[in-house]
All heavy atoms as a GROMACS GRO file, in nm:
protein
  500
    1MET      N    1   6.756  10.622  17.958
    1MET     CA    2   6.822  10.507  18.016
    1MET      C    3   6.967  10.542  18.041
    1MET      O    4   7.022  10.627  17.973
    1MET     CB    5   6.806  10.386  17.924
    1MET     CG    6   6.921  10.360  17.830
    1MET     SD    7   6.893  10.221  17.722
    1MET     CE    8   6.865  10.316  17.572
    2LYS      N    9   7.025  10.477  18.136
    2LYS     CA   10   7.166  10.503  18.168
    2LYS      C   11   7.253  10.396  18.106
    2LYS      O   12   7.230  10.276  18.125
    2LYS     CB   13   7.186  10.506  18.319
    2LYS     CG   14   7.120  10.625  18.382
    2LYS     CD   15   7.159  10.640  18.526
    2LYS     CE   16   7.072  10.749  18.585
    2LYS     NZ   17   7.141  10.860  18.633
    3ILE      N   18   7.353  10.442  18.031
    3ILE     CA   19   7.452  10.354  17.972
    3ILE      C   20   7.589  10.416  17.997
    3ILE      O   21   7.598  10.532  18.039
    3ILE     CB   22   7.430  10.333  17.821
    3ILE    CG1   23   7.441  10.465  17.744
    3ILE    CG2   24   7.293  10.267  17.796
    3ILE    CD1   25   7.435  10.447  17.593
    4VAL      N   26   7.693  10.342  17.970
    4VAL     CA   27   7.829  10.394  17.985
    4VAL      C   28   7.887  10.415  17.846
    4VAL      O   29   7.891  10.321  17.766
    4VAL     CB   30   7.916  10.296  18.066
    4VAL    CG1   31   8.059  10.349  18.076
    4VAL    CG2   32   7.856  10.274  18.205
    5VAL      N   33   7.926  10.537  17.817
    5VAL     CA   34   7.985  10.572  17.688
    5VAL      C   35   8.129  10.617  17.711
    5VAL      O   36   8.153  10.713  17.784
    5VAL     CB   37   7.906  10.684  17.617
    5VAL    CG1   38   7.971  10.719  17.484
    5VAL    CG2   39   7.760  10.644  17.598
    6ASN      N   40   8.221  10.543  17.653
    6ASN     CA   41   8.364  10.574  17.668
    6ASN      C   42   8.402  10.593  17.815
    6ASN      O   43   8.474  10.685  17.851
    6ASN     CB   44   8.402  10.696  17.585
    6ASN     CG   45   8.392  10.670  17.437
    6ASN    OD1   46   8.380  10.557  17.393
    6ASN    ND2   47   8.394  10.776  17.357
    7GLY      N   48   8.349  10.507  17.899
    7GLY     CA   49   8.384  10.508  18.041
    7GLY      C   50   8.306  10.605  18.127
    7GLY      O   51   8.326  10.610  18.248
    8GLU      N   52   8.215  10.681  18.067
    8GLU     CA   53   8.139  10.782  18.141
    8GLU      C   54   7.990  10.745  18.140
    8GLU      O   55   7.932  10.720  18.034
    8GLU     CB   56   8.159  10.917  18.074
    8GLU     CG   57   8.083  11.031  18.141
    8GLU     CD   58   8.106  11.164  18.067
    8GLU    OE1   59   8.216  11.186  18.016
    8GLU    OE2   60   8.011  11.242  18.063
    9THR      N   61   7.928  10.742  18.256
    9THR     CA   62   7.784  10.712  18.264
    9THR      C   63   7.706  10.828  18.205
    9THR      O   64   7.728  10.944  18.241
    9THR     CB   65   7.742  10.687  18.409
    9THR    OG1   66   7.817  10.577  18.460
    9THR    CG2   67   7.593  10.656  18.418
   10ARG      N   68   7.615  10.794  18.111
   10ARG     CA   69   7.534  10.897  18.044
   10ARG      C   70   7.389  10.856  18.050
   10ARG      O   71   7.355  10.738  18.044
   10ARG     CB   72   7.575  10.910  17.896
   10ARG     CG   73   7.721  10.926  17.869
   10ARG     CD   74   7.769  11.068  17.885
   10ARG     NE   75   7.707  11.162  17.798
   10ARG     CZ   76   7.766  11.219  17.693
   10ARG    NH1   77   7.888  11.186  17.658
   10ARG    NH2   78   7.703  11.310  17.622
   11ASP      N   79   7.300  10.954  18.058
   11ASP     CA   80   7.156  10.932  18.052
   11ASP      C   81   7.114  10.969  17.910
   11ASP      O   82   7.124  11.086  17.872
   11ASP     CB   83   7.085  11.018  18.155
   11ASP     CG   84   6.942  10.976  18.175
   11ASP    OD1   85   6.900  10.874  18.118
   11ASP    OD2   86   6.871  11.046  18.249
   12VAL      N   87   7.072  10.871  17.830
   12VAL     CA   88   7.044  10.895  17.689
   12VAL      C   89   6.902  10.849  17.653
   12VAL      O   90   6.841  10.770  17.724
   12VAL     CB   91   7.146  10.822  17.599
   12VAL    CG1   92   7.287  10.873  17.626
   12VAL    CG2   93   7.138  10.673  17.616
   13ARG      N   94   6.853  10.897  17.539
   13ARG     CA   95   6.720  10.858  17.489
   13ARG      C   96   6.728  10.764  17.369
   13ARG      O   97   6.629  10.704  17.331
   13ARG     CB   98   6.644  10.984  17.446
   13ARG     CG   99   6.612  11.075  17.559
   13ARG     CD  100   6.539  11.196  17.510
   13ARG     NE  101   6.512  11.285  17.623
   13ARG     CZ  102   6.412  11.367  17.627
   13ARG    NH1  103   6.330  11.376  17.525
   13ARG    NH2  104   6.394  11.443  17.732
   14ALA      N  105   6.844  10.755  17.309
   14ALA     CA  106   6.860  10.679  17.185
   14ALA      C  107   6.824  10.531  17.206
   14ALA      O  108   6.877  10.468  17.297
   14ALA     CB  109   7.003  10.691  17.135
   15PRO      N  110   6.739  10.476  17.118
   15PRO     CA  111   6.703  10.334  17.131
   15PRO      C  112   6.804  10.239  17.068
   15PRO      O  113   6.803  10.120  17.097
   15PRO     CB  114   6.568  10.326  17.057
   15PRO     CG  115   6.578  10.432  16.954
   15PRO     CD  116   6.659  10.544  17.017
   16ASP      N  117   6.889  10.293  16.979
   16ASP     CA  118   6.987  10.206  16.912
   16ASP      C  119   7.118  10.282  16.895
   16ASP      O  120   7.128  10.401  16.923
   16ASP     CB  121   6.933  10.157  16.777
   16ASP     CG  122   6.900  10.270  16.683
   16ASP    OD1  123   6.988  10.353  16.654
   16ASP    OD2  124   6.783  10.276  16.638
   17LEU      N  125   7.217  10.209  16.849
   17LEU     CA  126   7.352  10.266  16.840
   17LEU      C  127   7.359  10.381  16.739
   17LEU      O  128   7.425  10.481  16.765
   17LEU     CB  129   7.452  10.156  16.806
   17LEU     CG  130   7.598  10.194  16.807
   17LEU    CD1  131   7.640  10.257  16.940
   17LEU    CD2  132   7.683  10.072  16.776
   18ALA      N  133   7.292  10.368  16.628
   18ALA     CA  134   7.294  10.476  16.528
   18ALA      C  135   7.233  10.604  16.586
   18ALA      O  136   7.287  10.713  16.567
   18ALA     CB  137   7.218  10.434  16.402
   19ALA      N  138   7.124  10.589  16.656
   19ALA     CA  139   7.060  10.705  16.718
   19ALA      C  140   7.148  10.765  16.828
   19ALA      O  141   7.150  10.887  16.849
   19ALA     CB  142   6.923  10.666  16.774
   20LEU      N  143   7.222  10.679  16.896
   20LEU     CA  144   7.312  10.730  17.000
   20LEU      C  145   7.421  10.819  16.940
   20LEU      O  146   7.451  10.926  16.994
   20LEU     CB  147   7.377  10.614  17.076
   20LEU     CG  148   7.475  10.656  17.185
   20LEU    CD1  149   7.402  10.726  17.300
   20LEU    CD2  150   7.555  10.538  17.235
   21LEU      N  151   7.477  10.777  16.827
   21LEU     CA  152   7.579  10.860  16.763
   21LEU      C  153   7.523  10.997  16.726
   21LEU      O  154   7.588  11.099  16.746
   21LEU     CB  155   7.634  10.790  16.639
   21LEU     CG  156   7.714  10.662  16.664
   21LEU    CD1  157   7.757  10.601  16.532
   21LEU    CD2  158   7.833  10.686  16.754
   22ALA      N  159   7.400  10.998  16.675
   22ALA     CA  160   7.337  11.127  16.640
   22ALA      C  161   7.312  11.209  16.766
   22ALA      O  162   7.338  11.330  16.768
   22ALA     CB  163   7.206  11.100  16.566
   23GLU      N  164   7.260  11.144  16.870
   23GLU     CA  165   7.230  11.217  16.994
   23GLU      C  166   7.356  11.280  17.054
   23GLU      O  167   7.351  11.390  17.109
   23GLU     CB  168   7.166  11.121  17.095
   23GLU     CG  169   7.126  11.188  17.225
   23GLU     CD  170   7.052  11.094  17.319
   23GLU    OE1  171   6.978  11.005  17.272
   23GLU    OE2  172   7.070  11.110  17.442
   24LEU      N  173   7.468  11.211  17.042
   24LEU     CA  174   7.592  11.262  17.102
   24LEU      C  175   7.678  11.340  17.002
   24LEU      O  176   7.792  11.376  17.032
   24LEU     CB  177   7.672  11.145  17.160
   24LEU     CG  178   7.601  11.066  17.271
   24LEU    CD1  179   7.690  10.953  17.321
   24LEU    CD2  180   7.558  11.156  17.386
   25ASP      N  181   7.624  11.364  16.882
   25ASP     CA  182   7.692  11.444  16.778
   25ASP      C  183   7.824  11.384  16.731
   25ASP      O  184   7.920  11.457  16.703
   25ASP     CB  185   7.715  11.588  16.827
   25ASP     CG  186   7.587  11.664  16.844
   25ASP    OD1  187   7.494  11.641  16.765
   25ASP    OD2  188   7.579  11.746  16.937
   26PHE      N  189   7.830  11.252  16.719
   26PHE     CA  190   7.945  11.187  16.657
   26PHE      C  191   7.915  11.166  16.509
   26PHE      O  192   7.806  11.118  16.475
   26PHE     CB  193   7.972  11.051  16.722
   26PHE     CG  194   8.045  11.058  16.852
   26PHE    CD1  195   7.974  11.055  16.972
   26PHE    CD2  196   8.183  11.067  16.856
   26PHE    CE1  197   8.041  11.061  17.094
   26PHE    CE2  198   8.250  11.073  16.977
   26PHE     CZ  199   8.179  11.070  17.096
   27PRO      N  200   8.008  11.198  16.421
   27PRO     CA  201   7.987  11.172  16.278
   27PRO      C  202   7.997  11.020  16.253
   27PRO      O  203   8.104  10.962  16.269
   27PRO     CB  204   8.100  11.248  16.210
   27PRO     CG  205   8.205  11.261  16.315
   27PRO     CD  206   8.136  11.263  16.447
   28PRO      N  207   7.889  10.956  16.214
   28PRO     CA  208   7.887  10.809  16.204
   28PRO      C  209   7.988  10.752  16.107
   28PRO      O  210   8.036  10.642  16.125
   28PRO     CB  211   7.743  10.777  16.163
   28PRO     CG  212   7.690  10.903  16.107
   28PRO     CD  213   7.763  11.016  16.173
   29GLU      N  214   8.023  10.828  16.003
   29GLU     CA  215   8.116  10.777  15.904
   29GLU      C  216   8.261  10.784  15.950
   29GLU      O  217   8.349  10.726  15.886
   29GLU     CB  218   8.099  10.853  15.772
   29GLU     CG  219   8.138  10.999  15.775
   29GLU     CD  220   8.034  11.093  15.836
   29GLU    OE1  221   7.926  11.048  15.879
   29GLU    OE2  222   8.062  11.212  15.841
   30LEU      N  223   8.287  10.849  16.063
   30LEU     CA  224   8.425  10.868  16.109
   30LEU      C  225   8.458  10.795  16.238
   30LEU      O  226   8.564  10.819  16.295
   30LEU     CB  227   8.454  11.018  16.128
   30LEU     CG  228   8.445  11.104  16.003
   30LEU    CD1  229   8.473  11.250  16.038
   30LEU    CD2  230   8.544  11.056  15.898
   31VAL      N  231   8.371  10.709  16.284
   31VAL     CA  232   8.397  10.642  16.411
   31VAL      C  233   8.383  10.491  16.396
   31VAL      O  234   8.318  10.440  16.306
   31VAL     CB  235   8.301  10.692  16.522
   31VAL    CG1  236   8.322  10.840  16.548
   31VAL    CG2  237   8.156  10.663  16.488
   32ALA      N  238   8.445  10.421  16.489
   32ALA     CA  239   8.424  10.277  16.506
   32ALA      C  240   8.350  10.261  16.639
   32ALA      O  241   8.363  10.343  16.730
   32ALA     CB  242   8.558  10.204  16.511
   33THR      N  243   8.269  10.156  16.646
   33THR     CA  244   8.186  10.140  16.766
   33THR      C  245   8.189   9.997  16.819
   33THR      O  246   8.206   9.901  16.744
   33THR     CB  247   8.039  10.176  16.734
   33THR    OG1  248   7.995  10.100  16.623
   33THR    CG2  249   8.023  10.324  16.706
   34ALA      N  250   8.171   9.986  16.950
   34ALA     CA  251   8.159   9.856  17.016
   34ALA      C  252   8.056   9.869  17.127
   34ALA      O  253   8.044   9.974  17.191
   34ALA     CB  254   8.292   9.811  17.072
   35VAL      N  255   7.982   9.763  17.148
   35VAL     CA  256   7.886   9.757  17.258
   35VAL      C  257   7.916   9.632  17.339
   35VAL      O  258   7.921   9.522  17.283
   35VAL     CB  259   7.740   9.755  17.206
   35VAL    CG1  260   7.641   9.738  17.322
   35VAL    CG2  261   7.709   9.882  17.129
   36ASN      N  262   7.937   9.651  17.465
   36ASN     CA  263   7.969   9.540  17.556
   36ASN      C  264   8.082   9.454  17.501
   36ASN      O  265   8.075   9.332  17.498
   36ASN     CB  266   7.844   9.456  17.584
   36ASN     CG  267   7.736   9.538  17.651
   36ASN    OD1  268   7.765   9.630  17.726
   36ASN    ND2  269   7.612   9.507  17.620
   37GLU      N  270   8.185   9.526  17.453
   37GLU     CA  271   8.309   9.466  17.404
   37GLU      C  272   8.293   9.388  17.273
   37GLU      O  273   8.379   9.307  17.239
   37GLU     CB  274   8.373   9.378  17.512
   37GLU     CG  275   8.404   9.458  17.637
   37GLU     CD  276   8.464   9.375  17.747
   37GLU    OE1  277   8.502   9.259  17.723
   37GLU    OE2  278   8.473   9.427  17.859
   38THR      N  279   8.185   9.410  17.200
   38THR     CA  280   8.165   9.350  17.069
   38THR      C  281   8.163   9.460  16.964
   38THR      O  282   8.081   9.553  16.974
   38THR     CB  283   8.033   9.271  17.063
   38THR    OG1  284   8.037   9.168  17.162
   38THR    CG2  285   8.011   9.210  16.926
   39PHE      N  286   8.253   9.448  16.864
   39PHE     CA  287   8.258   9.547  16.756
   39PHE      C  288   8.127   9.544  16.679
   39PHE      O  289   8.075   9.437  16.648
   39PHE     CB  290   8.376   9.516  16.664
   39PHE     CG  291   8.384   9.606  16.545
   39PHE    CD1  292   8.427   9.736  16.557
   39PHE    CD2  293   8.346   9.562  16.420
   39PHE    CE1  294   8.433   9.821  16.449
   39PHE    CE2  295   8.352   9.645  16.309
   39PHE     CZ  296   8.396   9.774  16.324
   40ILE      N  297   8.072   9.662  16.649
   40ILE     CA  298   7.948   9.674  16.573
   40ILE      C  299   7.979   9.747  16.442
   40ILE      O  300   8.024   9.862  16.444
   40ILE     CB  301   7.841   9.752  16.652
   40ILE    CG1  302   7.818   9.692  16.791
   40ILE    CG2  303   7.711   9.760  16.571
   40ILE    CD1  304   7.762   9.551  16.790
   41ARG      N  305   7.954   9.681  16.330
   41ARG     CA  306   7.977   9.743  16.199
   41ARG      C  307   7.880   9.859  16.178
   41ARG      O  308   7.769   9.859  16.231
   41ARG     CB  309   7.955   9.642  16.088
   41ARG     CG  310   8.051   9.529  16.091
   41ARG     CD  311   8.020   9.437  15.979
   41ARG     NE  312   8.095   9.313  15.995
   41ARG     CZ  313   8.086   9.213  15.912
   41ARG    NH1  314   8.005   9.221  15.808
   41ARG    NH2  315   8.155   9.106  15.932
   42ALA      N  316   7.923   9.953  16.096
   42ALA     CA  317   7.839  10.071  16.069
   42ALA      C  318   7.701  10.030  16.018
   42ALA      O  319   7.600  10.087  16.059
   42ALA     CB  320   7.908  10.163  15.969
   43LYS      N  321   7.695   9.931  15.929
   43LYS     CA  322   7.566   9.891  15.873
   43LYS      C  323   7.477   9.818  15.974
   43LYS      O  324   7.359   9.798  15.949
   43LYS     CB  325   7.586   9.805  15.748
   43LYS     CG  326   7.650   9.672  15.773
   43LYS     CD  327   7.669   9.598  15.643
   43LYS     CE  328   7.733   9.462  15.667
   43LYS     NZ  329   7.758   9.389  15.544
   44GLU      N  330   7.531   9.780  16.087
   44GLU     CA  331   7.454   9.710  16.190
   44GLU      C  332   7.409   9.800  16.306
   44GLU      O  333   7.342   9.755  16.397
   44GLU     CB  334   7.536   9.595  16.247
   44GLU     CG  335   7.572   9.491  16.143
   44GLU     CD  336   7.670   9.388  16.194
   44GLU    OE1  337   7.745   9.416  16.289
   44GLU    OE2  338   7.672   9.278  16.136
   45ARG      N  339   7.446   9.926  16.301
   45ARG     CA  340   7.416  10.016  16.414
   45ARG      C  341   7.267  10.037  16.436
   45ARG      O  342   7.223  10.052  16.549
   45ARG     CB  343   7.487  10.150  16.394
   45ARG     CG  344   7.636  10.138  16.406
   45ARG     CD  345   7.705  10.267  16.374
   45ARG     NE  346   7.850  10.250  16.381
   45ARG     CZ  347   7.936  10.330  16.319
   45ARG    NH1  348   7.892  10.431  16.245
   45ARG    NH2  349   8.065  10.307  16.329
   46ARG      N  350   7.189  10.039  16.329
   46ARG     CA  351   7.043  10.061  16.343
   46ARG      C  352   6.975   9.942  16.411
   46ARG      O  353   6.871   9.960  16.475
   46ARG     CB  354   6.978  10.083  16.207
   46ARG     CG  355   7.001  10.219  16.154
   46ARG     CD  356   6.880  10.309  16.180
   46ARG     NE  357   6.917  10.444  16.141
   46ARG     CZ  358   6.912  10.547  16.223
   46ARG    NH1  359   6.868  10.534  16.344
   46ARG    NH2  360   6.950  10.665  16.183
   47ILE      N  361   7.029   9.824  16.397
   47ILE     CA  362   6.966   9.707  16.458
   47ILE      C  363   7.028   9.672  16.593
   47ILE      O  364   6.986   9.577  16.657
   47ILE     CB  365   6.971   9.584  16.364
   47ILE    CG1  366   7.114   9.546  16.332
   47ILE    CG2  367   6.889   9.610  16.239
   47ILE    CD1  368   7.127   9.414  16.257
   48CYS      N  369   7.127   9.751  16.634
   48CYS     CA  370   7.191   9.727  16.764
   48CYS      C  371   7.113   9.804  16.871
   48CYS      O  372   7.140   9.921  16.898
   48CYS     CB  373   7.336   9.772  16.759
   48CYS     SG  374   7.421   9.743  16.916
   49VAL      N  375   7.016   9.738  16.929
   49VAL     CA  376   6.930   9.799  17.031
   49VAL      C  377   7.008   9.811  17.162
   49VAL      O  378   7.073   9.715  17.206
   49VAL     CB  379   6.803   9.715  17.052
   49VAL    CG1  380   6.717   9.772  17.164
   49VAL    CG2  381   6.724   9.708  16.921
   50LEU      N  382   7.000   9.928  17.221
   50LEU     CA  383   7.071   9.953  17.347
   50LEU      C  384   6.980   9.920  17.465
   50LEU      O  385   6.859   9.933  17.457
   50LEU     CB  386   7.115  10.099  17.354
   50LEU     CG  387   7.214  10.142  17.244
   50LEU    CD1  388   7.238  10.291  17.252
   50LEU    CD2  389   7.345  10.064  17.256
   51ALA      N  390   7.044   9.880  17.575
   51ALA     CA  391   6.970   9.848  17.697
   51ALA      C  392   7.039   9.913  17.816
   51ALA      O  393   7.158   9.946  17.812
   51ALA     CB  394   6.966   9.697  17.716
   52GLU      N  395   6.962   9.933  17.920
   52GLU     CA  396   7.014   9.990  18.044
   52GLU      C  397   7.143   9.918  18.084
   52GLU      O  398   7.148   9.795  18.085
   52GLU     CB  399   6.908   9.975  18.154
   52GLU     CG  400   6.944  10.036  18.285
   52GLU     CD  401   6.909  10.183  18.293
   52GLU    OE1  402   6.826  10.231  18.214
   52GLU    OE2  403   6.965  10.251  18.380
   53GLY      N  404   7.245   9.997  18.115
   53GLY     CA  405   7.371   9.941  18.163
   53GLY      C  406   7.469   9.899  18.056
   53GLY      O  407   7.581   9.857  18.089
   54ASP      N  408   7.430   9.911  17.926
   54ASP     CA  409   7.525   9.875  17.820
   54ASP      C  410   7.649   9.962  17.830
   54ASP      O  411   7.646  10.077  17.875
   54ASP     CB  412   7.461   9.895  17.682
   54ASP     CG  413   7.377   9.778  17.638
   54ASP    OD1  414   7.385   9.670  17.701
   54ASP    OD2  415   7.302   9.795  17.540
   55ARG      N  416   7.761   9.904  17.782
   55ARG     CA  417   7.888   9.977  17.776
   55ARG      C  418   7.922  10.000  17.629
   55ARG      O  419   7.943   9.904  17.555
   55ARG     CB  420   7.998   9.898  17.846
   55ARG     CG  421   7.972   9.882  17.995
   55ARG     CD  422   8.079   9.799  18.062
   55ARG     NE  423   8.128   9.687  17.983
   55ARG     CZ  424   8.070   9.567  17.977
   55ARG    NH1  425   7.963   9.542  18.046
   55ARG    NH2  426   8.123   9.472  17.904
   56VAL      N  427   7.924  10.125  17.589
   56VAL     CA  428   7.948  10.161  17.450
   56VAL      C  429   8.084  10.229  17.438
   56VAL      O  430   8.117  10.317  17.519
   56VAL     CB  431   7.837  10.256  17.398
   56VAL    CG1  432   7.865  10.300  17.255
   56VAL    CG2  433   7.700  10.189  17.409
   57GLU      N  434   8.159  10.186  17.339
   57GLU     CA  435   8.286  10.253  17.307
   57GLU      C  436   8.270  10.316  17.169
   57GLU      O  437   8.227  10.249  17.074
   57GLU     CB  438   8.403  10.155  17.307
   57GLU     CG  439   8.432  10.094  17.442
   57GLU     CD  440   8.483  10.194  17.544
   57GLU    OE1  441   8.549  10.294  17.504
   57GLU    OE2  442   8.455  10.175  17.663
   58ILE      N  443   8.303  10.443  17.159
   58ILE     CA  444   8.302  10.516  17.032
   58ILE      C  445   8.444  10.565  17.008
   58ILE      O  446   8.495  10.646  17.085
   58ILE     CB  447   8.202  10.634  17.036
   58ILE    CG1  448   8.061  10.583  17.070
   58ILE    CG2  449   8.203  10.707  16.902
   58ILE    CD1  450   7.961  10.692  17.100
   59LEU      N  451   8.504  10.511  16.903
   59LEU     CA  452   8.645  10.540  16.878
   59LEU      C  453   8.659  10.630  16.757
   59LEU      O  454   8.600  10.603  16.652
   59LEU     CB  455   8.720  10.409  16.854
   59LEU     CG  456   8.702  10.304  16.964
   59LEU    CD1  457   8.759  10.172  16.920
   59LEU    CD2  458   8.764  10.350  17.093
   60THR      N  459   8.740  10.733  16.771
   60THR     CA  460   8.764  10.825  16.660
   60THR      C  461   8.908  10.805  16.611
   60THR      O  462   8.996  10.772  16.691
   60THR     CB  463   8.745  10.971  16.703
   60THR    OG1  464   8.832  10.999  16.812
   60THR    CG2  465   8.601  10.996  16.745
   61PRO      N  466   8.931  10.823  16.481
   61PRO     CA  467   9.068  10.805  16.429
   61PRO      C  468   9.158  10.917  16.478
   61PRO      O  469   9.115  11.030  16.498
   61PRO     CB  470   9.049  10.811  16.278
   61PRO     CG  471   8.923  10.885  16.257
   61PRO     CD  472   8.837  10.858  16.377
   62ARG      N  473   9.284  10.882  16.495
   62ARG     CA  474   9.384  10.981  16.536
   62ARG      C  475   9.507  10.964  16.451
   62ARG      O  476   9.538  10.854  16.408
   62ARG     CB  477   9.422  10.962  16.682
   62ARG     CG  478   9.308  10.990  16.774
   62ARG     CD  479   9.354  10.987  16.915
   62ARG     NE  480   9.237  11.013  16.998
   62ARG     CZ  481   9.242  11.067  17.116
   62ARG    NH1  482   9.358  11.098  17.166
   62ARG    NH2  483   9.134  11.087  17.185
   63GLN      N  484   9.575  11.073  16.431
   63GLN     CA  485   9.701  11.068  16.360
   63GLN      C  486   9.811  11.113  16.453
   63GLN      O  487   9.788  11.190  16.545
   63GLN     CB  488   9.698  11.161  16.238
   63GLN     CG  489   9.601  11.114  16.132
   63GLN     CD  490   9.604  11.207  16.012
   63GLN    OE1  491   9.624  11.325  16.026
   63GLN    NE2  492   9.583  11.150  15.895
   64GLY      N  493   9.924  11.064  16.428
   64GLY     CA  494  10.037  11.105  16.512
   64GLY      C  495  10.165  11.048  16.458
   64GLY      O  496  10.167  10.975  16.361
   65GLY      N  497  10.267  11.080  16.522
   65GLY     CA  498  10.393  11.028  16.474
   65GLY      C  499  10.487  10.999  16.585
   65GLY      O  500  10.461  10.995  16.699
   0.00000   0.00000   0.00000
């Protein structure tokens, strides 16, 4: 199915958000996630079913000064 991840259209197989993180090699414990502009808690990723056209944001922590 085609979804948008961080602004880029991707063709993915993952049925849910947790599986998407694994498919795209993101470490689940180090990212924050949102689907269609709604924040999804880490414990809710397995029940967050993805659908064609969803917009997913995967945010990684950054340090700077």
